[in-house]
N, CA and C atoms as an extended XYZ file, in Angstrom:
351
Properties=species:S:1:pos:R:3:atomname:S:1:resname:S:1:resid:I:1 pbc="F F F"
N        98.770       15.959      115.797 N   MET     1
C        99.522       15.357      114.622 CA  MET     1
C        99.065       14.038      113.971 C   MET     1
N        99.026       13.756      113.022 N   ASN     2
C        98.559       12.870      112.298 CA  ASN     2
C        99.684       11.517      111.947 C   ASN     2
N        99.728       10.778      112.501 N   ASN     3
C       101.094       10.037      112.261 CA  ASN     3
C       100.409        8.649      111.398 C   ASN     3
N       100.419        8.769      110.430 N   ARG     4
C        99.625        7.842      109.511 CA  ARG     4
C       100.874        6.524      109.286 C   ARG     4
N       100.402        5.187      109.215 N   VAL     5
C       101.608        4.131      108.951 CA  VAL     5
C       100.993        3.580      107.658 C   VAL     5
N       102.012        3.381      106.717 N   PHE     6
C       101.505        2.967      105.185 CA  PHE     6
C       101.836        1.454      105.524 C   PHE     6
N       100.753        0.216      105.141 N   THR     7
C       101.319       -0.816      105.054 CA  THR     7
C       101.162       -1.196      103.555 C   THR     7
N       101.346       -2.678      103.532 N   VAL     8
C       101.373       -2.710      102.049 CA  VAL     8
C        99.950       -2.868      101.522 C   VAL     8
N        99.003       -3.481      102.072 N   GLY     9
C        97.704       -2.993      101.972 CA  GLY     9
C        97.475       -1.734      101.604 C   GLY     9
N        98.000       -0.565      102.192 N   SER    10
C        97.223        0.403      102.149 CA  SER    10
C        97.802        1.170      100.503 C   SER    10
N        98.933        0.175      100.066 N   LEU    11
C        99.655        0.786       98.532 CA  LEU    11
C        99.042        0.148       97.730 C   LEU    11
N        97.875       -0.349       97.775 N   ILE    12
C        97.240       -1.181       96.744 CA  ILE    12
C        96.926       -0.017       95.502 C   ILE    12
N        97.191       -0.388       94.435 N   PRO    13
C        96.866        0.756       93.208 CA  PRO    13
C        95.443        0.736       93.141 C   PRO    13
N        95.314        2.172       93.023 N   GLY    14
C        93.722        2.765       93.321 CA  GLY    14
C        93.305        3.274       94.502 C   GLY    14
N        93.745        3.130       95.260 N   ARG    15
C        93.629        3.403       96.655 CA  ARG    15
C        94.672        4.868       97.254 C   ARG    15
N        95.519        4.899       96.738 N   LEU    16
C        96.267        5.916       96.981 CA  LEU    16
C        96.304        6.913       95.646 C   LEU    16
N        95.715        8.237       96.203 N   MET    17
C        95.971        9.035       94.793 CA  MET    17
C        97.044       10.168       95.119 C   MET    17
N        98.036       10.242       93.918 N   VAL    18
C        98.957       11.099       94.142 CA  VAL    18
C        98.982       12.094       93.100 C   VAL    18
N        98.678       13.368       93.407 N   ARG    19
C        98.879       14.211       92.225 CA  ARG    19
C       100.574       14.755       91.934 C   ARG    19
N       100.825       14.530       90.389 N   VAL    20
C       102.140       14.975       90.319 CA  VAL    20
C       101.459       16.626       89.424 C   VAL    20
N       102.484       17.338       89.890 N   LYS    21
C       102.363       18.590       89.049 CA  LYS    21
C       102.994       18.452       87.523 C   LYS    21
N       102.350       18.849       86.939 N   PRO    22
C       103.070       18.624       85.231 CA  PRO    22
C       104.170       19.752       84.869 C   PRO    22
N       105.222       19.108       84.411 N   GLN    23
C       106.306       19.935       84.158 CA  GLN    23
C       106.168       20.588       82.541 C   GLN    23
N       106.941       21.423       82.890 N   ALA    24
C       106.931       22.281       81.058 CA  ALA    24
C       107.663       21.330       80.203 C   ALA    24
N       106.789       21.059       79.111 N   SER    25
C       107.078       20.068       78.072 CA  SER    25
C       108.168       20.729       76.841 C   SER    25
N       108.503       19.886       75.828 N   GLU    26
C       109.107       20.442       74.641 CA  GLU    26
C       107.917       21.126       74.130 C   GLU    26
N       108.101       22.116       72.999 N   PRO    27
C       107.010       22.528       72.245 CA  PRO    27
C       106.300       21.556       71.308 C   PRO    27
N       104.771       21.640       71.308 N   THR    28
C       104.563       20.322       70.317 CA  THR    28
C       104.471       21.038       68.985 C   THR    28
N       104.077       20.262       68.005 N   GLU    29
C       104.186       20.434       66.733 CA  GLU    29
C       103.522       21.657       66.486 C   GLU    29
N       102.114       21.775       66.974 N   SER    30
C       101.796       22.923       66.560 CA  SER    30
C       102.529       24.233       67.219 C   SER    30
N       102.818       24.072       68.337 N   GLN    31
C       103.728       25.179       68.975 CA  GLN    31
C       104.819       25.578       67.970 C   GLN    31
N       105.700       24.713       67.191 N   ASN    32
C       106.438       24.645       66.470 CA  ASN    32
C       106.444       25.509       65.088 C   ASN    32
N       105.104       25.195       64.711 N   ASN    33
C       104.621       25.733       63.497 CA  ASN    33
C       104.469       27.321       63.358 C   ASN    33
N       104.315       28.364       64.763 N   LYS    34
C       103.970       29.164       65.121 CA  LYS    34
C       105.405       29.999       65.003 C   LYS    34
N       106.412       29.248       64.961 N   ILE    35
C       108.043       30.106       64.850 CA  ILE    35
C       107.920       30.537       63.321 C   ILE    35
N       108.368       31.760       62.909 N   GLU    36
C       108.737       32.378       61.778 CA  GLU    36
C       109.717       32.012       61.154 C   GLU    36
N       109.730       31.497       60.089 N   ALA    37
C       110.928       31.210       59.312 CA  ALA    37
C       111.830       32.378       58.833 C   ALA    37
N       112.875       32.632       58.781 N   ILE    38
C       113.727       33.637       57.776 CA  ILE    38
C       113.810       33.182       56.435 C   ILE    38
N       113.311       34.250       55.791 N   ILE    39
C       113.529       34.280       54.371 CA  ILE    39
C       114.781       35.170       53.956 C   ILE    39
N       115.616       34.562       53.196 N   VAL    40
C       116.898       35.644       52.296 CA  VAL    40
C       116.925       35.174       51.351 C   VAL    40
N       117.570       36.358       50.632 N   GLU    41
C       117.612       35.655       49.094 CA  GLU    41
C       119.108       36.123       48.397 C   GLU    41
N       119.978       35.114       47.997 N   GLN    42
C       121.124       35.276       47.476 CA  GLN    42
C       121.059       34.697       45.916 C   GLN    42
N       121.669       35.721       45.216 N   ASN    43
C       121.794       35.335       43.675 CA  ASN    43
C       120.329       34.993       43.210 C   ASN    43
N       119.627       35.827       43.331 N   SER    44
C       117.851       35.672       43.060 CA  SER    44
C       117.400       34.161       43.729 C   SER    44
N       118.004       33.662       44.506 N   SER    45
C       117.492       32.421       44.759 CA  SER    45
C       117.029       32.774       46.269 C   SER    45
N       115.417       32.274       46.837 N   LYS    46
C       115.045       32.678       48.068 CA  LYS    46
C       115.229       31.404       48.905 C   LYS    46
N       115.794       31.588       50.038 N   ILE    47
C       116.319       30.397       51.062 CA  ILE    47
C       115.378       30.658       52.260 C   ILE    47
N       114.262       29.503       52.807 N   GLU    48
C       113.736       29.853       53.852 CA  GLU    48
C       114.635       28.863       55.138 C   GLU    48
N       115.020       29.561       56.117 N   ILE    49
C       115.445       28.865       57.266 CA  ILE    49
C       114.751       29.098       58.546 C   ILE    49
N       114.821       27.506       58.984 N   GLN    50
C       114.301       27.588       60.323 CA  GLN    50
C       115.168       28.504       61.358 C   GLN    50
N       114.396       29.141       62.397 N   PRO    51
C       115.029       29.860       63.346 CA  PRO    51
C       115.750       28.974       64.287 C   PRO    51
N       116.918       28.936       64.472 N   VAL    52
C       118.125       28.337       65.470 CA  VAL    52
C       118.972       29.103       66.135 C   VAL    52
N       118.885       29.029       67.132 N   LYS    53
C       120.129       29.901       67.845 CA  LYS    53
C       121.522       29.685       67.485 C   LYS    53
N       122.093       31.003       67.043 N   GLY    54
C       123.013       30.845       66.692 CA  GLY    54
C       123.472       31.836       65.106 C   GLY    54
N       124.564       31.347       64.435 N   LYS    55
C       124.681       32.396       63.201 CA  LYS    55
C       124.017       31.862       62.240 C   LYS    55
N       123.450       32.977       61.377 N   LEU    56
C       122.274       32.540       60.329 CA  LEU    56
C       123.266       31.450       59.307 C   LEU    56
N       123.937       31.860       59.153 N   LEU    57
C       125.127       31.037       58.011 CA  LEU    57
C       124.772       29.381       58.341 C   LEU    57
N       125.520       29.164       59.803 N   ASP    58
C       125.232       27.913       60.588 CA  ASP    58
C       124.077       27.198       60.389 C   ASP    58
N       122.971       28.150       60.714 N   ALA    59
C       121.704       27.332       60.742 CA  ALA    59
C       121.267       26.851       59.379 C   ALA    59
N       121.442       28.021       58.474 N   ALA    60
C       121.463       27.138       56.989 CA  ALA    60
C       122.086       26.139       56.663 C   ALA    60
N       123.072       26.180       56.845 N   LEU    61
C       124.022       24.848       56.239 CA  LEU    61
C       123.431       23.822       56.739 C   LEU    61
N       123.460       23.808       58.450 N   ASN    62
C       123.118       22.552       58.880 CA  ASN    62
C       121.255       22.160       58.280 C   ASN    62
N       121.100       23.054       58.013 N   GLN    63
C       119.465       22.505       57.636 CA  GLN    63
C       119.551       22.172       55.989 C   GLN    63
N       120.846       22.049       55.374 N   GLY    64
C       120.900       21.891       54.014 CA  GLY    64
C       120.735       23.066       53.158 C   GLY    64
N       120.555       24.278       53.607 N   LYS    65
C       120.488       25.340       52.875 CA  LYS    65
C       121.786       25.744       52.051 C   LYS    65
N       121.443       26.128       50.688 N   GLN    66
C       123.116       26.778       50.037 CA  GLN    66
C       123.253       27.978       49.962 C   GLN    66
N       124.087       28.440       50.804 N   ILE    67
C       124.319       29.990       50.877 CA  ILE    67
C       125.862       29.956       50.598 C   ILE    67
N       126.229       30.758       49.706 N   ASN    68
C       127.677       31.005       49.167 CA  ASN    68
C       128.363       31.754       50.184 C   ASN    68
N       129.497       31.250       50.822 N   TYR    69
C       130.455       31.752       51.605 CA  TYR    69
C       131.854       31.395       51.449 C   TYR    69
N       132.805       31.999       52.101 N   LYS    70
C       134.429       31.924       51.730 CA  LYS    70
C       134.996       31.967       53.209 C   LYS    70
N       135.197       33.273       54.020 N   CYS    71
C       136.092       33.183       55.076 CA  CYS    71
C       135.550       33.113       56.234 C   CYS    71
N       134.154       33.275       56.443 N   LEU    72
C       133.607       33.013       57.863 CA  LEU    72
C       133.574       33.986       58.918 C   LEU    72
N       134.321       35.156       58.137 N   LYS    73
C       135.181       36.075       59.483 CA  LYS    73
C       134.338       37.519       59.321 C   LYS    73
N       133.376       37.491       58.055 N   GLY    74
C       132.980       38.931       58.005 CA  GLY    74
C       133.707       39.732       56.915 C   GLY    74
N       134.739       39.502       56.440 N   THR    75
C       135.560       40.036       55.473 CA  THR    75
C       135.492       40.108       53.953 C   THR    75
N       135.171       38.761       53.545 N   CYS    76
C       134.757       38.550       52.273 CA  CYS    76
C       133.386       39.305       51.682 C   CYS    76
N       132.730       38.762       52.398 N   GLY    77
C       131.245       39.453       51.815 CA  GLY    77
C       130.758       38.488       50.878 C   GLY    77
N       131.412       37.219       50.689 N   GLN    78
C       130.735       36.186       49.591 CA  GLN    78
C       129.323       35.524       50.099 C   GLN    78
N       128.863       35.819       51.852 N   CYS    79
C       127.927       35.442       52.271 CA  CYS    79
C       126.767       36.534       52.286 C   CYS    79
N       127.077       37.229       51.912 N   THR    80
C       125.779       38.612       51.584 CA  THR    80
C       124.530       38.023       51.308 C   THR    80
N       123.581       38.411       51.941 N   VAL    81
C       122.136       38.115       51.934 CA  VAL    81
C       121.492       39.062       52.146 C   VAL    81
N       120.095       39.252       51.249 N   LYS    82
C       119.232       40.288       51.582 CA  LYS    82
C       117.983       39.318       52.405 C   LYS    82
N       117.760       40.153       53.568 N   VAL    83
C       116.935       39.378       54.325 CA  VAL    83
C       115.695       39.860       53.796 C   VAL    83
N       114.564       39.011       53.229 N   ILE    84
C       113.220       39.294       52.980 CA  ILE    84
C       112.476       39.417       54.577 C   ILE    84
N       112.374       38.352       55.109 N   LYS    85
C       111.690       38.225       56.286 CA  LYS    85
C       112.675       37.537       57.565 C   LYS    85
N       112.906       38.443       58.618 N   GLY    86
C       113.868       37.874       59.373 CA  GLY    86
C       113.693       38.302       60.772 C   GLY    86
N       112.627       37.698       61.560 N   PRO    87
C       112.147       37.863       62.855 CA  PRO    87
C       113.327       37.251       63.993 C   PRO    87
N       113.996       37.896       64.721 N   GLY    88
C       114.634       37.208       65.870 CA  GLY    88
C       116.197       37.487       65.310 C   GLY    88
N       116.376       38.326       64.419 N   LEU    89
C       118.159       38.495       64.108 CA  LEU    89
C       118.622       39.690       64.806 C   LEU    89
N       119.998       39.341       64.845 N   SER    90
C       120.666       40.490       66.281 CA  SER    90
C       120.759       41.708       65.123 C   SER    90
N       120.928       42.828       65.604 N   ALA    91
C       121.282       43.878       64.898 CA  ALA    91
C       122.857       44.152       64.482 C   ALA    91
N       123.102       44.705       63.177 N   PRO    92
C       124.403       44.388       62.644 CA  PRO    92
C       125.425       44.673       63.507 C   PRO    92
N       126.432       43.869       63.489 N   ASN    93
C       127.894       44.318       64.086 CA  ASN    93
C       128.861       45.068       63.408 C   ASN    93
N       129.717       45.515       64.153 N   GLU    94
C       130.680       46.344       63.348 CA  GLU    94
C       131.427       45.815       61.799 C   GLU    94
N       131.776       44.904       61.944 N   LEU    95
C       132.093       43.887       60.882 CA  LEU    95
C       131.097       44.138       59.648 C   LEU    95
N       129.684       44.071       59.799 N   GLU    96
C       128.440       44.235       59.001 CA  GLU    96
C       128.759       45.685       58.356 C   GLU    96
N       128.409       46.518       59.565 N   GLN    97
C       128.416       47.946       59.263 CA  GLN    97
C       129.825       48.449       58.378 C   GLN    97
N       130.853       47.781       58.837 N   LYS    98
C       132.027       48.351       57.865 CA  LYS    98
C       131.786       47.821       56.649 C   LYS    98
N       131.657       46.432       56.239 N   LYS    99
C       131.538       45.963       55.138 CA  LYS    99
C       130.298       45.978       54.217 C   LYS    99
N       129.075       46.430       54.604 N   LEU   100
C       127.977       46.553       54.206 CA  LEU   100
C       127.542       48.048       53.886 C   LEU   100
N       128.108       49.024       54.942 N   LYS   101
C       127.778       50.021       54.880 CA  LYS   101
C       125.980       50.317       54.640 C   LYS   101
N       125.722       51.161       53.566 N   ASP   102
C       124.642       51.588       53.333 CA  ASP   102
C       123.603       50.465       52.730 C   ASP   102
N       124.115       49.454       52.626 N   GLU   103
C       123.262       47.910       51.973 CA  GLU   103
C       122.525       47.799       53.117 C   GLU   103
N       123.062       47.862       54.558 N   LEU   104
C       122.249       47.649       55.564 CA  LEU   104
C       120.970       48.360       55.652 C   LEU   104
N       120.518       49.438       55.211 N   THR   105
C       119.352       49.918       55.273 CA  THR   105
C       118.638       49.138       54.031 C   THR   105
N       118.904       48.439       53.106 N   ASN   106
C       118.231       47.917       52.001 CA  ASN   106
C       118.143       46.400       52.802 C   ASN   106
N       118.442       45.858       53.751 N   GLY   107
C       118.236       44.762       54.180 CA  GLY   107
C       119.110       43.825       54.060 C   GLY   107
N       120.442       44.111       53.681 N   TYR   108
C       121.569       43.103       53.537 CA  TYR   108
C       122.269       43.037       54.196 C   TYR   108
N       122.444       41.247       54.769 N   ARG   109
C       123.145       41.034       55.921 CA  ARG   109
C       124.508       40.312       55.675 C   ARG   109
N       125.431       39.955       56.372 N   LEU   110
C       126.790       38.929       56.290 CA  LEU   110
C       125.818       37.738       57.010 C   LEU   110
N       125.764       36.428       56.287 N   ALA   111
C       125.145       35.511       57.107 CA  ALA   111
C       125.624       34.458       58.126 C   ALA   111
N       127.216       35.141       57.987 N   CYS   112
C       128.516       34.574       58.929 CA  CYS   112
C       128.342       35.317       60.134 C   CYS   112
N       128.022       36.390       60.209 N   GLN   113
C       127.601       37.265       61.298 CA  GLN   113
C       126.264       37.903       62.002 C   GLN   113
N       125.477       37.652       61.297 N   ALA   114
C       124.009       37.661       61.632 CA  ALA   114
C       123.790       36.616       62.928 C   ALA   114
N       123.453       37.301       64.013 N   GLU   115
C       122.757       36.083       64.776 CA  GLU   115
C       121.348       36.052       65.255 C   GLU   115
N       121.108       34.525       65.218 N   ILE   116
C       119.516       34.364       65.695 CA  ILE   116
C       119.454       33.890       66.665 C   ILE   116
N       118.371       34.833       67.421 N   PHE   117
C       118.152       34.921       69.070 CA  PHE   117
C       116.897       34.318       68.899 C   PHE   117
């Protein structure tokens, strides 16, 4: 068994090499650019939303994007948007199915109910 004793002199910078395993870091800017934006349309206005986990409406409002809304419960339909490009959205829930019916097949969603994952 090797019993090494470290003295003050043995700890002089450059004489002792320690390898540190790199840890996973935050995504770099170039990696962030690979994330596709969600593009929706409401009242003939196209809105580009950067995907952030949570409700589509919350993400849009937090990014300063204007989407009309009222009840936030999925019952009024004010926040209905047509999804032009929507990677990472949840499947329509019961409230959306009840409110939008056949319009779901045409790409319409309730922004207050659609989840970004």
